All heavy atoms as a GROMACS GRO file, in nm:
protein
  612
    1MET      N    1  -2.507  12.530   2.837
    1MET     CA    2  -2.528  12.490   2.699
    1MET      C    3  -2.457  12.358   2.670
    1MET      O    4  -2.509  12.275   2.596
    1MET     CB    5  -2.479  12.600   2.605
    1MET     CG    6  -2.570  12.722   2.606
    1MET     SD    7  -2.518  12.867   2.512
    1MET     CE    8  -2.416  12.812   2.385
    2GLU      N    9  -2.340  12.340   2.727
    2GLU     CA   10  -2.266  12.216   2.705
    2GLU      C   11  -2.342  12.095   2.759
    2GLU      O   12  -2.349  11.991   2.695
    2GLU     CB   13  -2.128  12.225   2.771
    2GLU     CG   14  -2.046  12.098   2.760
    2GLU     CD   15  -2.005  12.062   2.617
    2GLU    OE1   16  -1.994  12.154   2.533
    2GLU    OE2   17  -1.987  11.943   2.590
    3ILE      N   18  -2.398  12.110   2.880
    3ILE     CA   19  -2.473  11.999   2.939
    3ILE      C   20  -2.596  11.968   2.854
    3ILE      O   21  -2.625  11.851   2.827
    3ILE     CB   22  -2.512  12.030   3.084
    3ILE    CG1   23  -2.386  12.032   3.171
    3ILE    CG2   24  -2.611  11.929   3.138
    3ILE    CD1   25  -2.408  12.079   3.312
    4ASP      N   26  -2.668  12.070   2.809
    4ASP     CA   27  -2.786  12.048   2.724
    4ASP      C   28  -2.747  11.970   2.598
    4ASP      O   29  -2.815  11.875   2.559
    4ASP     CB   30  -2.851  12.180   2.686
    4ASP     CG   31  -2.924  12.245   2.800
    4ASP    OD1   32  -2.946  12.179   2.903
    4ASP    OD2   33  -2.959  12.364   2.787
    5TRP      N   34  -2.639  12.011   2.534
    5TRP     CA   35  -2.593  11.945   2.412
    5TRP      C   36  -2.556  11.800   2.441
    5TRP      O   37  -2.595  11.708   2.370
    5TRP     CB   38  -2.474  12.019   2.351
    5TRP     CG   39  -2.421  11.951   2.230
    5TRP    CD1   40  -2.469  11.962   2.101
    5TRP    CD2   41  -2.313  11.856   2.224
    5TRP    NE1   42  -2.396  11.882   2.017
    5TRP    CE2   43  -2.299  11.815   2.090
    5TRP    CE3   44  -2.228  11.804   2.319
    5TRP    CZ2   45  -2.204  11.724   2.050
    5TRP    CZ3   46  -2.132  11.713   2.279
    5TRP    CH2   47  -2.120  11.674   2.146
    6SER      N   48  -2.479  11.780   2.548
    6SER     CA   49  -2.431  11.646   2.583
    6SER      C   50  -2.546  11.551   2.616
    6SER      O   51  -2.547  11.435   2.573
    6SER     CB   52  -2.335  11.652   2.702
    6SER     OG   53  -2.222  11.728   2.669
    7VAL      N   54  -2.644  11.600   2.691
    7VAL     CA   55  -2.761  11.518   2.724
    7VAL      C   56  -2.836  11.482   2.596
    7VAL      O   57  -2.878  11.368   2.578
    7VAL     CB   58  -2.853  11.592   2.824
    7VAL    CG1   59  -2.987  11.522   2.837
    7VAL    CG2   60  -2.785  11.604   2.959
    8GLY      N   61  -2.848  11.577   2.507
    8GLY     CA   62  -2.913  11.551   2.379
    8GLY      C   63  -2.842  11.441   2.301
    8GLY      O   64  -2.906  11.356   2.238
    9GLN      N   65  -2.709  11.442   2.304
    9GLN     CA   66  -2.631  11.340   2.236
    9GLN      C   67  -2.654  11.201   2.297
    9GLN      O   68  -2.669  11.102   2.225
    9GLN     CB   69  -2.482  11.374   2.241
    9GLN     CG   70  -2.445  11.498   2.162
    9GLN     CD   71  -2.467  11.478   2.014
    9GLN    OE1   72  -2.409  11.390   1.952
    9GLN    NE2   73  -2.555  11.558   1.957
   10VAL      N   74  -2.658  11.195   2.429
   10VAL     CA   75  -2.682  11.067   2.498
   10VAL      C   76  -2.821  11.014   2.462
   10VAL      O   77  -2.837  10.897   2.424
   10VAL     CB   78  -2.668  11.083   2.650
   10VAL    CG1   79  -2.718  10.959   2.723
   10VAL    CG2   80  -2.523  11.112   2.688
   11LEU      N   81  -2.923  11.100   2.472
   11LEU     CA   82  -3.060  11.056   2.442
   11LEU      C   83  -3.077  11.017   2.295
   11LEU      O   84  -3.145  10.920   2.263
   11LEU     CB   85  -3.160  11.163   2.483
   11LEU     CG   86  -3.166  11.195   2.633
   11LEU    CD1   87  -3.266  11.306   2.660
   11LEU    CD2   88  -3.199  11.070   2.714
   12ALA      N   89  -3.012  11.091   2.205
   12ALA     CA   90  -3.021  11.059   2.062
   12ALA      C   91  -2.955  10.924   2.032
   12ALA      O   92  -3.006  10.846   1.951
   12ALA     CB   93  -2.955  11.170   1.979
   13THR      N   94  -2.845  10.896   2.100
   13THR     CA   95  -2.777  10.768   2.079
   13THR      C   96  -2.862  10.652   2.131
   13THR      O   97  -2.872  10.547   2.066
   13THR     CB   98  -2.638  10.768   2.146
   13THR    OG1   99  -2.561  10.875   2.089
   13THR    CG2  100  -2.566  10.636   2.126
   14LEU      N  101  -2.924  10.670   2.246
   14LEU     CA  102  -3.014  10.567   2.298
   14LEU      C  103  -3.127  10.540   2.200
   14LEU      O  104  -3.163  10.424   2.174
   14LEU     CB  105  -3.069  10.607   2.434
   14LEU     CG  106  -2.970  10.605   2.551
   14LEU    CD1  107  -3.034  10.666   2.675
   14LEU    CD2  108  -2.923  10.464   2.578
   15LYS      N  109  -3.184  10.648   2.144
   15LYS     CA  110  -3.293  10.633   2.048
   15LYS      C  111  -3.244  10.563   1.920
   15LYS      O  112  -3.312  10.475   1.867
   15LYS     CB  113  -3.354  10.769   2.015
   15LYS     CG  114  -3.477  10.761   1.931
   15LYS     CD  115  -3.542  10.897   1.918
   15LYS     CE  116  -3.672  10.885   1.844
   15LYS     NZ  117  -3.786  10.890   1.932
   16LYS      N  118  -3.128  10.600   1.872
   16LYS     CA  119  -3.070  10.542   1.750
   16LYS      C  120  -3.059  10.390   1.760
   16LYS      O  121  -3.083  10.318   1.662
   16LYS     CB  122  -2.933  10.604   1.724
   16LYS     CG  123  -2.859  10.547   1.606
   16LYS     CD  124  -2.724  10.615   1.590
   16LYS     CE  125  -2.643  10.552   1.478
   16LYS     NZ  126  -2.511  10.616   1.464
   17PHE      N  127  -3.025  10.342   1.877
   17PHE     CA  128  -3.008  10.198   1.897
   17PHE      C  129  -3.129  10.133   1.964
   17PHE      O  130  -3.120  10.022   2.016
   17PHE     CB  131  -2.880  10.171   1.977
   17PHE     CG  132  -2.756  10.205   1.900
   17PHE    CD1  133  -2.687  10.322   1.927
   17PHE    CD2  134  -2.710  10.122   1.799
   17PHE    CE1  135  -2.572  10.355   1.856
   17PHE    CE2  136  -2.596  10.155   1.728
   17PHE     CZ  137  -2.526  10.272   1.756
   18ASN      N  138  -3.243  10.204   1.960
   18ASN     CA  139  -3.370  10.155   2.016
   18ASN      C  140  -3.357  10.114   2.164
   18ASN      O  141  -3.415  10.014   2.207
   18ASN     CB  142  -3.425  10.038   1.934
   18ASN     CG  143  -3.464  10.081   1.795
   18ASN    OD1  144  -3.523  10.188   1.777
   18ASN    ND2  145  -3.429  10.002   1.697
   19LEU      N  146  -3.281  10.190   2.238
   19LEU     CA  147  -3.262  10.164   2.380
   19LEU      C  148  -3.332  10.267   2.468
   19LEU      O  149  -3.334  10.254   2.590
   19LEU     CB  150  -3.112  10.162   2.414
   19LEU     CG  151  -3.031  10.052   2.348
   19LEU    CD1  152  -2.882  10.075   2.370
   19LEU    CD2  153  -3.073   9.917   2.400
   20ASP      N  154  -3.389  10.370   2.406
   20ASP     CA  155  -3.446  10.481   2.483
   20ASP      C  156  -3.566  10.441   2.568
   20ASP      O  157  -3.587  10.497   2.675
   20ASP     CB  158  -3.482  10.599   2.393
   20ASP     CG  159  -3.578  10.561   2.282
   20ASP    OD1  160  -3.564  10.452   2.225
   20ASP    OD2  161  -3.666  10.643   2.251
   21GLU      N  162  -3.644  10.343   2.526
   21GLU     CA  163  -3.761  10.302   2.602
   21GLU      C  164  -3.727  10.202   2.713
   21GLU      O  165  -3.806  10.179   2.803
   21GLU     CB  166  -3.866  10.240   2.509
   21GLU     CG  167  -3.918  10.336   2.403
   21GLU     CD  168  -4.001  10.449   2.460
   21GLU    OE1  169  -4.080  10.423   2.553
   21GLU    OE2  170  -3.986  10.564   2.413
   22SER      N  171  -3.610  10.140   2.705
   22SER     CA  172  -3.575  10.037   2.804
   22SER      C  173  -3.456  10.077   2.892
   22SER      O  174  -3.398   9.992   2.958
   22SER     CB  175  -3.543   9.905   2.732
   22SER     OG  176  -3.433   9.922   2.645
   23THR      N  177  -3.420  10.206   2.889
   23THR     CA  178  -3.305  10.252   2.966
   23THR      C  179  -3.348  10.357   3.068
   23THR      O  180  -3.414  10.455   3.033
   23THR     CB  181  -3.198  10.313   2.873
   23THR    OG1  182  -3.159  10.214   2.778
   23THR    CG2  183  -3.077  10.360   2.951
   24LEU      N  184  -3.312  10.336   3.191
   24LEU     CA  185  -3.334  10.435   3.297
   24LEU      C  186  -3.218  10.534   3.290
   24LEU      O  187  -3.102  10.496   3.305
   24LEU     CB  188  -3.338  10.368   3.434
   24LEU     CG  189  -3.338  10.460   3.555
   24LEU    CD1  190  -3.460  10.550   3.557
   24LEU    CD2  191  -3.330  10.376   3.684
   25VAL      N  192  -3.250  10.660   3.262
   25VAL     CA  193  -3.148  10.766   3.256
   25VAL      C  194  -3.163  10.852   3.381
   25VAL      O  195  -3.273  10.899   3.412
   25VAL     CB  196  -3.167  10.852   3.129
   25VAL    CG1  197  -3.062  10.963   3.123
   25VAL    CG2  198  -3.160  10.766   3.004
   26ILE      N  199  -3.053  10.869   3.453
   26ILE     CA  200  -3.054  10.947   3.578
   26ILE      C  201  -2.956  11.062   3.566
   26ILE      O  202  -2.839  11.043   3.533
   26ILE     CB  203  -3.016  10.858   3.698
   26ILE    CG1  204  -3.111  10.739   3.710
   26ILE    CG2  205  -3.013  10.940   3.826
   26ILE    CD1  206  -3.071  10.639   3.815
   27PHE      N  207  -3.006  11.183   3.594
   27PHE     CA  208  -2.921  11.302   3.600
   27PHE      C  209  -2.921  11.349   3.745
   27PHE      O  210  -3.026  11.368   3.804
   27PHE     CB  211  -2.977  11.413   3.511
   27PHE     CG  212  -2.986  11.373   3.367
   27PHE    CD1  213  -3.104  11.324   3.316
   27PHE    CD2  214  -2.875  11.382   3.284
   27PHE    CE1  215  -3.113  11.286   3.183
   27PHE    CE2  216  -2.884  11.344   3.152
   27PHE     CZ  217  -3.002  11.295   3.101
   28THR      N  218  -2.804  11.364   3.801
   28THR     CA  219  -2.796  11.406   3.940
   28THR      C  220  -2.675  11.498   3.958
   28THR      O  221  -2.599  11.523   3.866
   28THR     CB  222  -2.791  11.283   4.033
   28THR    OG1  223  -2.803  11.326   4.167
   28THR    CG2  224  -2.664  11.204   4.014
   29SER      N  225  -2.659  11.544   4.078
   29SER     CA  226  -2.550  11.636   4.112
   29SER      C  227  -2.464  11.570   4.218
   29SER      O  228  -2.500  11.469   4.276
   29SER     CB  229  -2.613  11.764   4.166
   29SER     OG  230  -2.514  11.850   4.216
   30ASP      N  231  -2.348  11.630   4.243
   30ASP     CA  232  -2.271  11.580   4.357
   30ASP      C  233  -2.325  11.647   4.483
   30ASP      O  234  -2.415  11.729   4.478
   30ASP     CB  235  -2.122  11.603   4.338
   30ASP     CG  236  -2.085  11.749   4.328
   30ASP    OD1  237  -2.176  11.833   4.320
   30ASP    OD2  238  -1.966  11.780   4.327
   31ASN      N  239  -2.272  11.612   4.597
   31ASN     CA  240  -2.330  11.653   4.725
   31ASN      C  241  -2.311  11.800   4.758
   31ASN      O  242  -2.198  11.845   4.779
   31ASN     CB  243  -2.268  11.570   4.838
   31ASN     CG  244  -2.301  11.424   4.825
   31ASN    OD1  245  -2.338  11.377   4.719
   31ASN    ND2  246  -2.289  11.352   4.932
   32GLY      N  247  -2.418  11.874   4.767
   32GLY     CA  248  -2.422  12.009   4.819
   32GLY      C  249  -2.322  12.108   4.762
   32GLY      O  250  -2.233  12.073   4.686
   33PRO      N  251  -2.336  12.236   4.800
   33PRO     CA  252  -2.246  12.342   4.752
   33PRO      C  253  -2.116  12.347   4.833
   33PRO      O  254  -2.111  12.306   4.948
   33PRO     CB  255  -2.328  12.469   4.775
   33PRO     CG  256  -2.412  12.437   4.894
   33PRO     CD  257  -2.446  12.291   4.880
   34TRP      N  258  -2.011  12.398   4.770
   34TRP     CA  259  -1.884  12.422   4.839
   34TRP      C  260  -1.896  12.552   4.916
   34TRP      O  261  -1.871  12.659   4.863
   34TRP     CB  262  -1.769  12.436   4.740
   34TRP     CG  263  -1.718  12.310   4.683
   34TRP    CD1  264  -1.733  12.266   4.554
   34TRP    CD2  265  -1.641  12.210   4.749
   34TRP    NE1  266  -1.672  12.146   4.536
   34TRP    CE2  267  -1.613  12.108   4.656
   34TRP    CE3  268  -1.594  12.195   4.879
   34TRP    CZ2  269  -1.542  11.994   4.689
   34TRP    CZ3  270  -1.521  12.082   4.911
   34TRP    CH2  271  -1.495  11.984   4.817
   35LEU      N  272  -1.934  12.546   5.040
   35LEU     CA  273  -1.957  12.666   5.120
   35LEU      C  274  -1.830  12.747   5.142
   35LEU      O  275  -1.835  12.868   5.157
   35LEU     CB  276  -2.019  12.629   5.254
   35LEU     CG  277  -2.155  12.559   5.244
   35LEU    CD1  278  -2.206  12.523   5.383
   35LEU    CD2  279  -2.255  12.646   5.171
   36SER      N  280  -1.713  12.683   5.140
   36SER     CA  281  -1.588  12.754   5.164
   36SER      C  282  -1.550  12.848   5.050
   36SER      O  283  -1.462  12.931   5.064
   36SER     CB  284  -1.474  12.654   5.188
   36SER     OG  285  -1.458  12.571   5.076
   37TYR      N  286  -1.618  12.839   4.934
   37TYR     CA  287  -1.589  12.926   4.821
   37TYR      C  288  -1.676  13.052   4.818
   37TYR      O  289  -1.673  13.127   4.722
   37TYR     CB  290  -1.604  12.851   4.689
   37TYR     CG  291  -1.495  12.751   4.665
   37TYR    CD1  292  -1.518  12.616   4.684
   37TYR    CD2  293  -1.368  12.791   4.627
   37TYR    CE1  294  -1.418  12.523   4.664
   37TYR    CE2  295  -1.266  12.700   4.607
   37TYR     CZ  296  -1.292  12.565   4.625
   37TYR     OH  297  -1.192  12.474   4.606
   38GLY      N  298  -1.757  13.071   4.920
   38GLY     CA  299  -1.837  13.193   4.929
   38GLY      C  300  -1.966  13.188   4.849
   38GLY      O  301  -2.014  13.082   4.812
   39ASN      N  302  -2.019  13.307   4.818
   39ASN     CA  303  -2.150  13.320   4.755
   39ASN      C  304  -2.159  13.264   4.613
   39ASN      O  305  -2.267  13.231   4.567
   39ASN     CB  306  -2.192  13.467   4.751
   39ASN     CG  307  -2.218  13.522   4.889
   39ASN    OD1  308  -2.243  13.446   4.983
   39ASN    ND2  309  -2.208  13.652   4.904
   40HIS      N  310  -2.049  13.253   4.542
   40HIS     CA  311  -2.053  13.207   4.402
   40HIS      C  312  -2.042  13.054   4.391
   40HIS      O  313  -2.033  13.002   4.280
   40HIS     CB  314  -1.941  13.274   4.321
   40HIS     CG  315  -1.803  13.236   4.365
   40HIS    ND1  316  -1.744  13.291   4.475
   40HIS    CD2  317  -1.716  13.145   4.316
   40HIS    CE1  318  -1.625  13.237   4.491
   40HIS    NE2  319  -1.605  13.148   4.397
   41ALA      N  320  -2.044  12.983   4.502
   41ALA     CA  321  -2.025  12.838   4.499
   41ALA      C  322  -2.155  12.760   4.513
   41ALA      O  323  -2.152  12.639   4.529
   41ALA     CB  324  -1.928  12.797   4.609
   42GLY      N  325  -2.268  12.826   4.507
   42GLY     CA  326  -2.395  12.757   4.518
   42GLY      C  327  -2.460  12.780   4.653
   42GLY      O  328  -2.403  12.843   4.742
   43SER      N  329  -2.580  12.729   4.666
   43SER     CA  330  -2.656  12.747   4.789
   43SER      C  331  -2.733  12.620   4.819
   43SER      O  332  -2.785  12.555   4.729
   43SER     CB  333  -2.754  12.863   4.772
   43SER     OG  334  -2.846  12.865   4.878
   44ALA      N  335  -2.742  12.587   4.946
   44ALA     CA  336  -2.825  12.474   4.988
   44ALA      C  337  -2.963  12.523   5.028
   44ALA      O  338  -3.043  12.446   5.083
   44ALA     CB  339  -2.758  12.402   5.105
   45GLY      N  340  -2.991  12.649   4.998
   45GLY     CA  341  -3.122  12.705   5.032
   45GLY      C  342  -3.146  12.701   5.182
   45GLY      O  343  -3.059  12.740   5.259
   46PRO      N  344  -3.260  12.649   5.222
   46PRO     CA  345  -3.291  12.647   5.366
   46PRO      C  346  -3.222  12.533   5.442
   46PRO      O  347  -3.236  12.523   5.563
   46PRO     CB  348  -3.442  12.629   5.367
   46PRO     CG  349  -3.469  12.546   5.246
   46PRO     CD  350  -3.371  12.599   5.142
   47LEU      N  351  -3.148  12.449   5.371
   47LEU     CA  352  -3.085  12.333   5.434
   47LEU      C  353  -2.954  12.373   5.503
   47LEU      O  354  -2.884  12.462   5.459
   47LEU     CB  355  -3.059  12.223   5.332
   47LEU     CG  356  -3.180  12.180   5.250
   47LEU    CD1  357  -3.139  12.076   5.147
   47LEU    CD2  358  -3.290  12.128   5.340
   48ARG      N  359  -2.920  12.303   5.608
   48ARG     CA  360  -2.801  12.334   5.687
   48ARG      C  361  -2.674  12.279   5.621
   48ARG      O  362  -2.670  12.165   5.576
   48ARG     CB  363  -2.817  12.274   5.827
   48ARG     CG  364  -2.704  12.308   5.920
   48ARG     CD  365  -2.735  12.257   6.059
   48ARG     NE  366  -2.626  12.286   6.150
   48ARG     CZ  367  -2.625  12.252   6.277
   48ARG    NH1  368  -2.728  12.188   6.328
   48ARG    NH2  369  -2.523  12.280   6.352
   49GLU      N  370  -2.569  12.361   5.619
   49GLU     CA  371  -2.434  12.326   5.572
   49GLU      C  372  -2.425  12.292   5.424
   49GLU      O  373  -2.509  12.334   5.346
   49GLU     CB  374  -2.376  12.212   5.657
   49GLU     CG  375  -2.349  12.253   5.801
   49GLU     CD  376  -2.241  12.360   5.817
   49GLU    OE1  377  -2.149  12.367   5.732
   49GLU    OE2  378  -2.247  12.436   5.915
   50GLY      N  379  -2.319  12.221   5.382
   50GLY     CA  380  -2.295  12.193   5.241
   50GLY      C  381  -2.203  12.074   5.224
   50GLY      O  382  -2.191  11.989   5.312
   51LYS      N  383  -2.133  12.071   5.111
   51LYS     CA  384  -2.046  11.959   5.073
   51LYS      C  385  -1.950  11.922   5.186
   51LYS      O  386  -1.894  12.008   5.253
   51LYS     CB  387  -1.967  11.997   4.949
   51LYS     CG  388  -1.892  11.883   4.886
   51LYS     CD  389  -1.818  11.927   4.762
   51LYS     CE  390  -1.902  11.985   4.653
   51LYS     NZ  391  -2.009  11.906   4.598
   52GLY      N  392  -1.931  11.792   5.206
   52GLY     CA  393  -1.837  11.744   5.306
   52GLY      C  394  -1.894  11.733   5.446
   52GLY      O  395  -1.822  11.702   5.540
   53THR      N  396  -2.024  11.758   5.459
   53THR     CA  397  -2.088  11.745   5.590
   53THR      C  398  -2.196  11.639   5.584
   53THR      O  399  -2.241  11.600   5.477
   53THR     CB  400  -2.151  11.878   5.636
   53THR    OG1  401  -2.268  11.905   5.558
   53THR    CG2  402  -2.054  11.995   5.624
   54ALA      N  403  -2.238  11.596   5.701
   54ALA     CA  404  -2.347  11.497   5.708
   54ALA      C  405  -2.483  11.564   5.724
   54ALA      O  406  -2.585  11.496   5.731
   54ALA     CB  407  -2.322  11.402   5.824
   55TRP      N  408  -2.484  11.698   5.729
   55TRP     CA  409  -2.611  11.769   5.739
   55TRP      C  410  -2.685  11.762   5.606
   55TRP      O  411  -2.627  11.732   5.501
   55TRP     CB  412  -2.588  11.915   5.778
   55TRP     CG  413  -2.525  11.929   5.913
   55TRP    CD1  414  -2.395  11.958   5.939
   55TRP    CD2  415  -2.590  11.913   6.040
   55TRP    NE1  416  -2.373  11.961   6.075
   55TRP    CE2  417  -2.492  11.934   6.140
   55TRP    CE3  418  -2.720  11.883   6.079
   55TRP    CZ2  419  -2.521  11.926   6.274
   55TRP    CZ3  420  -2.747  11.875   6.214
   55TRP    CH2  421  -2.649  11.897   6.310
   56GLU      N  422  -2.814  11.793   5.609
   56GLU     CA  423  -2.898  11.780   5.490
   56GLU      C  424  -2.845  11.860   5.371
   56GLU      O  425  -2.855  11.817   5.257
   56GLU     CB  426  -3.042  11.821   5.523
   56GLU     CG  427  -3.141  11.732   5.457
   56GLU     CD  428  -3.284  11.766   5.494
   56GLU    OE1  429  -3.314  11.877   5.540
   56GLU    OE2  430  -3.367  11.676   5.476
   57GLY      N  431  -2.788  11.977   5.396
   57GLY     CA  432  -2.735  12.059   5.288
   57GLY      C  433  -2.613  11.998   5.220
   57GLY      O  434  -2.576  12.037   5.109
   58GLY      N  435  -2.551  11.902   5.285
   58GLY     CA  436  -2.436  11.836   5.227
   58GLY      C  437  -2.468  11.706   5.158
   58GLY      O  438  -2.391  11.656   5.076
   59THR      N  439  -2.582  11.648   5.190
   59THR     CA  440  -2.615  11.516   5.133
   59THR      C  441  -2.737  11.517   5.042
   59THR      O  442  -2.750  11.432   4.956
   59THR     CB  443  -2.641  11.413   5.245
   59THR    OG1  444  -2.747  11.460   5.329
   59THR    CG2  445  -2.516  11.392   5.329
   60ARG      N  446  -2.824  11.613   5.059
   60ARG     CA  447  -2.945  11.618   4.976
   60ARG      C  448  -2.912  11.684   4.844
   60ARG      O  449  -2.847  11.788   4.840
   60ARG     CB  450  -3.051  11.698   5.051
   60ARG     CG  451  -3.189  11.673   5.003
   60ARG     CD  452  -3.285  11.736   5.101
   60ARG     NE  453  -3.420  11.717   5.056
   60ARG     CZ  454  -3.524  11.774   5.109
   60ARG    NH1  455  -3.508  11.856   5.211
   60ARG    NH2  456  -3.643  11.752   5.062
   61GLU      N  457  -2.957  11.625   4.734
   61GLU     CA  458  -2.924  11.679   4.602
   61GLU      C  459  -3.039  11.655   4.505
   61GLU      O  460  -3.118  11.562   4.522
   61GLU     CB  461  -2.796  11.615   4.549
   61GLU     CG  462  -2.807  11.466   4.537
   61GLU     CD  463  -2.676  11.402   4.502
   61GLU    OE1  464  -2.584  11.406   4.583
   61GLU    OE2  465  -2.668  11.347   4.392
   62PRO      N  466  -3.048  11.738   4.400
   62PRO     CA  467  -3.154  11.718   4.302
   62PRO      C  468  -3.126  11.597   4.214
   62PRO      O  469  -3.011  11.555   4.197
   62PRO     CB  470  -3.149  11.847   4.219
   62PRO     CG  471  -3.010  11.896   4.233
   62PRO     CD  472  -2.965  11.854   4.370
   63CYS      N  473  -3.232  11.543   4.158
   63CYS     CA  474  -3.219  11.426   4.071
   63CYS      C  475  -3.335  11.426   3.971
   63CYS      O  476  -3.449  11.453   4.008
   63CYS     CB  477  -3.224  11.300   4.156
   63CYS     SG  478  -3.223  11.148   4.063
   64ILE      N  479  -3.304  11.400   3.847
   64ILE     CA  480  -3.406  11.387   3.742
   64ILE      C  481  -3.388  11.249   3.681
   64ILE      O  482  -3.277  11.209   3.646
   64ILE     CB  483  -3.391  11.495   3.634
   64ILE    CG1  484  -3.408  11.633   3.695
   64ILE    CG2  485  -3.490  11.471   3.521
   64ILE    CD1  486  -3.376  11.746   3.600
   65MET      N  487  -3.499  11.176   3.670
   65MET     CA  488  -3.495  11.042   3.610
   65MET      C  489  -3.589  11.035   3.491
   65MET      O  490  -3.695  11.095   3.493
   65MET     CB  491  -3.537  10.937   3.713
   65MET     CG  492  -3.446  10.926   3.830
   65MET     SD  493  -3.502  10.792   3.936
   65MET     CE  494  -3.383  10.802   4.067
   66ARG      N  495  -3.547  10.959   3.391
   66ARG     CA  496  -3.628  10.940   3.270
   66ARG      C  497  -3.630  10.791   3.236
   66ARG      O  498  -3.525  10.729   3.218
   66ARG     CB  499  -3.565  11.018   3.154
   66ARG     CG  500  -3.640  11.002   3.024
   66ARG     CD  501  -3.560  11.064   2.910
   66ARG     NE  502  -3.629  11.053   2.785
   66ARG     CZ  503  -3.629  10.945   2.707
   66ARG    NH1  504  -3.562  10.838   2.741
   66ARG    NH2  505  -3.696  10.944   2.594
   67TRP      N  506  -3.751  10.736   3.230
   67TRP     CA  507  -3.769  10.595   3.192
   67TRP      C  508  -3.910  10.581   3.136
   67TRP      O  509  -4.003  10.547   3.208
   67TRP     CB  510  -3.746  10.505   3.312
   67TRP     CG  511  -3.725  10.361   3.279
   67TRP    CD1  512  -3.713  10.303   3.156
   67TRP    CD2  513  -3.710  10.255   3.374
   67TRP    NE1  514  -3.691  10.169   3.167
   67TRP    CE2  515  -3.689  10.136   3.302
   67TRP    CE3  516  -3.712  10.248   3.512
   67TRP    CZ2  517  -3.671  10.014   3.363
   67TRP    CZ3  518  -3.694  10.126   3.572
   67TRP    CH2  519  -3.673  10.010   3.498
   68PRO      N  520  -3.927  10.610   3.008
   68PRO     CA  521  -4.060  10.607   2.947
   68PRO      C  522  -4.131  10.474   2.971
   68PRO      O  523  -4.072  10.367   2.960
   68PRO     CB  524  -4.031  10.627   2.798
   68PRO     CG  525  -3.899  10.697   2.795
   68PRO     CD  526  -3.823  10.642   2.911
   69GLY      N  527  -4.259  10.483   3.008
   69GLY     CA  528  -4.340  10.364   3.032
   69GLY      C  529  -4.321  10.304   3.171
   69GLY      O  530  -4.396  10.216   3.209
   70GLN      N  531  -4.221  10.349   3.243
   70GLN     CA  532  -4.194  10.296   3.377
   70GLN      C  533  -4.212  10.403   3.485
   70GLN      O  534  -4.270  10.376   3.589
   70GLN     CB  535  -4.051  10.241   3.385
   70GLN     CG  536  -4.022  10.132   3.284
   70GLN     CD  537  -4.106  10.008   3.307
   70GLN    OE1  538  -4.127   9.965   3.419
   70GLN    NE2  539  -4.156   9.950   3.199
   71LEU      N  540  -4.160  10.523   3.460
   71LEU     CA  541  -4.176  10.636   3.552
   71LEU      C  542  -4.269  10.737   3.489
   71LEU      O  543  -4.237  10.793   3.384
   71LEU     CB  544  -4.040  10.702   3.580
   71LEU     CG  545  -3.935  10.619   3.650
   71LEU    CD1  546  -3.803  10.696   3.659
   71LEU    CD2  547  -3.982  10.579   3.789
   72PRO      N  548  -4.385  10.763   3.550
   72PRO     CA  549  -4.478  10.861   3.492
   72PRO      C  550  -4.417  11.001   3.486
   72PRO      O  551  -4.352  11.044   3.583
   72PRO     CB  552  -4.597  10.857   3.588
   72PRO     CG  553  -4.583  10.728   3.664
   72PRO     CD  554  -4.438  10.699   3.670
   73ALA      N  555  -4.435  11.069   3.374
   73ALA     CA  556  -4.385  11.206   3.359
   73ALA      C  557  -4.445  11.296   3.465
   73ALA      O  558  -4.561  11.282   3.502
   73ALA     CB  559  -4.419  11.257   3.220
   74GLY      N  560  -4.365  11.388   3.515
   74GLY     CA  561  -4.411  11.486   3.611
   74GLY      C  562  -4.417  11.436   3.755
   74GLY      O  563  -4.460  11.508   3.843
   75THR      N  564  -4.376  11.314   3.780
   75THR     CA  565  -4.378  11.259   3.915
   75THR      C  566  -4.273  11.328   4.001
   75THR      O  567  -4.160  11.349   3.958
   75THR     CB  568  -4.348  11.108   3.913
   75THR    OG1  569  -4.448  11.043   3.835
   75THR    CG2  570  -4.348  11.048   4.052
   76VAL      N  571  -4.311  11.365   4.122
   76VAL     CA  572  -4.219  11.426   4.218
   76VAL      C  573  -4.217  11.341   4.342
   76VAL      O  574  -4.323  11.301   4.392
   76VAL     CB  575  -4.262  11.571   4.252
   76VAL    CG1  576  -4.172  11.629   4.361
   76VAL    CG2  577  -4.262  11.658   4.129
   77SER      N  578  -4.100  11.313   4.392
   77SER     CA  579  -4.085  11.235   4.515
   77SER      C  580  -3.992  11.306   4.610
   77SER      O  581  -3.888  11.357   4.568
   77SER     CB  582  -4.030  11.096   4.484
   77SER     OG  583  -4.004  11.028   4.606
   78ASN      N  584  -4.029  11.312   4.735
   78ASN     CA  585  -3.944  11.371   4.838
   78ASN      C  586  -3.878  11.263   4.924
   78ASN      O  587  -3.816  11.293   5.024
   78ASN     CB  588  -4.024  11.466   4.926
   78ASN     CG  589  -4.066  11.590   4.850
   78ASN    OD1  590  -3.985  11.652   4.781
   78ASN    ND2  591  -4.193  11.623   4.856
   79ASP      N  592  -3.894  11.138   4.882
   79ASP     CA  593  -3.834  11.026   4.956
   79ASP      C  594  -3.684  11.019   4.929
   79ASP      O  595  -3.640  11.042   4.817
   79ASP     CB  596  -3.897  10.892   4.913
   79ASP     CG  597  -4.043  10.883   4.951
   79ASP    OD1  598  -4.083  10.949   5.048
   79ASP    OD2  599  -4.116  10.811   4.882
   80PRO      N  600  -3.606  10.984   5.030
   80PRO     CA  601  -3.463  10.964   5.006
   80PRO      C  602  -3.441  10.840   4.919
   80PRO      O  603  -3.519  10.745   4.925
   80PRO     CB  604  -3.404  10.943   5.144
   80PRO     CG  605  -3.517  10.930   5.240
   80PRO     CD  606  -3.642  10.965   5.169
   81SER      N  607  -3.339  10.844   4.839
   81SER     CA  608  -3.311  10.727   4.755
   81SER      C  609  -3.163  10.695   4.759
   81SER      O  610  -3.083  10.770   4.802
   81SER     CB  611  -3.355  10.751   4.611
   81SER     OG  612  -3.300  10.869   4.560
   0.00000   0.00000   0.00000
């Protein structure tokens, strides 16, 4: 709930100052789950390992980008960035 509220505040402020259409907003995570904390620390799903490793489970992470008029809504990319 806190993240939802905070994101709303950021987007509302961009809109207030007419910056929402010309600003690339990126939401991302840090690298992989902390595997040493057990089952409650997240999961890399089918990917190998987690945080602190060079394996895909430690470096691959979700990302959401918003840039109206520049990035088409609903676009999915599996390319590394």
